[in-house]
C-alpha positions as protocol buffer text, in pm:
chain_id: "A"
residue {
  index: 1
  type: MET
  ca { x: 737 y: 8847 z: -176 }
}
residue {
  index: 2
  type: TRP
  ca { x: 573 y: 8626 z: -438 }
}
residue {
  index: 3
  type: ALA
  ca { x: 445 y: 8365 z: -157 }
}
residue {
  index: 4
  type: VAL
  ca { x: 299 y: 8708 z: 24 }
}
residue {
  index: 5
  type: ILE
  ca { x: 117 y: 8803 z: -266 }
}
residue {
  index: 6
  type: ALA
  ca { x: -37 y: 8452 z: -372 }
}
residue {
  index: 7
  type: SER
  ca { x: -152 y: 8405 z: -75 }
}
residue {
  index: 8
  type: PHE
  ca { x: -412 y: 8731 z: -56 }
}
residue {
  index: 9
  type: PRO
  ca { x: -757 y: 8567 z: -84 }
}
residue {
  index: 10
  type: HIS
  ca { x: -913 y: 8627 z: -406 }
}
residue {
  index: 11
  type: TRP
  ca { x: -1181 y: 8821 z: -275 }
}
residue {
  index: 12
  type: TRP
  ca { x: -989 y: 9094 z: -146 }
}
residue {
  index: 13
  type: PHE
  ca { x: -936 y: 9221 z: -508 }
}
residue {
  index: 14
  type: HIS
  ca { x: -1306 y: 9245 z: -546 }
}
residue {
  index: 15
  type: VAL
  ca { x: -1369 y: 9449 z: -226 }
}
residue {
  index: 16
  type: ILE
  ca { x: -1084 y: 9699 z: -360 }
}
residue {
  index: 17
  type: SER
  ca { x: -1262 y: 9740 z: -669 }
}
residue {
  index: 18
  type: ASN
  ca { x: -1596 y: 9752 z: -488 }
}
residue {
  index: 19
  type: SER
  ca { x: -1789 y: 10116 z: -527 }
}
residue {
  index: 20
  type: THR
  ca { x: -1855 y: 10105 z: -145 }
}
residue {
  index: 21
  type: PHE
  ca { x: -1505 y: 10082 z: -64 }
}
residue {
  index: 22
  type: VAL
  ca { x: -1401 y: 10383 z: -295 }
}
residue {
  index: 23
  type: LYS
  ca { x: -1706 y: 10580 z: -135 }
}
residue {
  index: 24
  type: ILE
  ca { x: -1594 y: 10508 z: 206 }
}
residue {
  index: 25
  type: ILE
  ca { x: -1221 y: 10632 z: 88 }
}
residue {
  index: 26
  type: LEU
  ca { x: -1379 y: 10938 z: -84 }
}
residue {
  index: 27
  type: MET
  ca { x: -1571 y: 11042 z: 248 }
}
residue {
  index: 28
  type: GLU
  ca { x: -1281 y: 10992 z: 483 }
}
residue {
  index: 29
  type: LYS
  ca { x: -1083 y: 11232 z: 274 }
}
residue {
  index: 30
  type: ARG
  ca { x: -1371 y: 11475 z: 288 }
}
residue {
  index: 31
  type: ILE
  ca { x: -1382 y: 11432 z: 668 }
}
residue {
  index: 32
  type: LEU
  ca { x: -1034 y: 11488 z: 668 }
}
residue {
  index: 33
  type: GLY
  ca { x: -1049 y: 11790 z: 466 }
}
residue {
  index: 34
  type: ILE
  ca { x: -1328 y: 11952 z: 706 }
}
residue {
  index: 35
  type: ILE
  ca { x: -1112 y: 11815 z: 1004 }
}
residue {
  index: 36
  type: LEU
  ca { x: -816 y: 12058 z: 911 }
}
residue {
  index: 37
  type: SER
  ca { x: -1043 y: 12362 z: 816 }
}
residue {
  index: 38
  type: LEU
  ca { x: -1173 y: 12368 z: 1137 }
}
residue {
  index: 39
  type: LEU
  ca { x: -828 y: 12308 z: 1314 }
}
residue {
  index: 40
  type: GLY
  ca { x: -730 y: 12596 z: 1063 }
}
residue {
  index: 41
  type: ILE
  ca { x: -988 y: 12829 z: 1207 }
}
residue {
  index: 42
  type: ALA
  ca { x: -915 y: 12731 z: 1524 }
}
residue {
  index: 43
  type: GLY
  ca { x: -515 y: 12828 z: 1491 }
}
residue {
  index: 44
  type: LEU
  ca { x: -642 y: 13160 z: 1293 }
}
residue {
  index: 45
  type: ILE
  ca { x: -858 y: 13275 z: 1561 }
}
residue {
  index: 46
  type: TYR
  ca { x: -616 y: 13192 z: 1823 }
}
residue {
  index: 47
  type: ALA
  ca { x: -350 y: 13398 z: 1624 }
}
residue {
  index: 48
  type: GLY
  ca { x: -597 y: 13685 z: 1636 }
}
residue {
  index: 49
  type: VAL
  ca { x: -643 y: 13652 z: 2007 }
}
residue {
  index: 50
  type: CYS
  ca { x: -321 y: 13717 z: 2074 }
}
residue {
  index: 51
  type: PHE
  ca { x: -278 y: 13951 z: 1851 }
}
residue {
  index: 52
  type: MET
  ca { x: -567 y: 14192 z: 2009 }
}
residue {
  index: 53
  type: ASN
  ca { x: -447 y: 14077 z: 2377 }
}
residue {
  index: 54
  type: GLY
  ca { x: -135 y: 14274 z: 2244 }
}
residue {
  index: 55
  type: GLY
  ca { x: 224 y: 14230 z: 2426 }
}
residue {
  index: 56
  type: GLU
  ca { x: 547 y: 14272 z: 2258 }
}
residue {
  index: 57
  type: THR
  ca { x: 734 y: 13995 z: 2440 }
}
residue {
  index: 58
  type: THR
  ca { x: 925 y: 13757 z: 2204 }
}
residue {
  index: 59
  type: ARG
  ca { x: 690 y: 13473 z: 2336 }
}
residue {
  index: 60
  type: ASN
  ca { x: 392 y: 13631 z: 2225 }
}
residue {
  index: 61
  type: ILE
  ca { x: 540 y: 13706 z: 1846 }
}
residue {
  index: 62
  type: LYS
  ca { x: 658 y: 13347 z: 1823 }
}
residue {
  index: 63
  type: ALA
  ca { x: 288 y: 13234 z: 1950 }
}
residue {
  index: 64
  type: ILE
  ca { x: 100 y: 13506 z: 1648 }
}
residue {
  index: 65
  type: ILE
  ca { x: 369 y: 13380 z: 1379 }
}
residue {
  index: 66
  type: PHE
  ca { x: 336 y: 13040 z: 1468 }
}
residue {
  index: 67
  type: SER
  ca { x: -70 y: 12982 z: 1526 }
}
residue {
  index: 68
  type: GLY
  ca { x: -127 y: 13183 z: 1234 }
}
residue {
  index: 69
  type: VAL
  ca { x: 99 y: 13013 z: 949 }
}
residue {
  index: 70
  type: LEU
  ca { x: -19 y: 12674 z: 1069 }
}
residue {
  index: 71
  type: GLY
  ca { x: -354 y: 12761 z: 1108 }
}
residue {
  index: 72
  type: GLY
  ca { x: -346 y: 12884 z: 753 }
}
residue {
  index: 73
  type: ILE
  ca { x: -131 y: 12566 z: 629 }
}
residue {
  index: 74
  type: PHE
  ca { x: -420 y: 12344 z: 791 }
}
residue {
  index: 75
  type: PHE
  ca { x: -713 y: 12574 z: 667 }
}
residue {
  index: 76
  type: PHE
  ca { x: -610 y: 12562 z: 289 }
}
residue {
  index: 77
  type: ALA
  ca { x: -521 y: 12245 z: 312 }
}
residue {
  index: 78
  type: GLY
  ca { x: -854 y: 12102 z: 440 }
}
residue {
  index: 79
  type: ILE
  ca { x: -1023 y: 12339 z: 174 }
}
residue {
  index: 80
  type: GLY
  ca { x: -829 y: 12181 z: -129 }
}
residue {
  index: 81
  type: LEU
  ca { x: -927 y: 11840 z: 8 }
}
residue {
  index: 82
  type: ILE
  ca { x: -1272 y: 11920 z: 6 }
}
residue {
  index: 83
  type: ARG
  ca { x: -1278 y: 12111 z: -316 }
}
residue {
  index: 84
  type: ASN
  ca { x: -1067 y: 11845 z: -532 }
}
residue {
  index: 85
  type: THR
  ca { x: -1233 y: 11550 z: -362 }
}
residue {
  index: 86
  type: LYS
  ca { x: -1479 y: 11418 z: -641 }
}
residue {
  index: 87
  type: ASP
  ca { x: -1819 y: 11302 z: -569 }
}
residue {
  index: 88
  type: LYS
  ca { x: -1959 y: 11034 z: -808 }
}
residue {
  index: 89
  type: ALA
  ca { x: -2335 y: 11009 z: -878 }
}
residue {
  index: 90
  type: THR
  ca { x: -2482 y: 10738 z: -712 }
}
């Protein structure tokens, strides 16, 4: 195992500590948050459309609950990622 760690090139540690690399990771978190928020909004809209179309079958009720809960989880997870990602001044 130590041979694997020793075989890493020395420039790798410089890349990890480089501020551009950190900015890219923070931007990826923000983009993932936006994607999760959009998927959550789509799930909540789908749940609302299923609810408004009516139908009292078990399948429709399961679709409303499933898409509503998943939409809510995705939406709030995305908003949390966007809010908690700190931007550093450049």
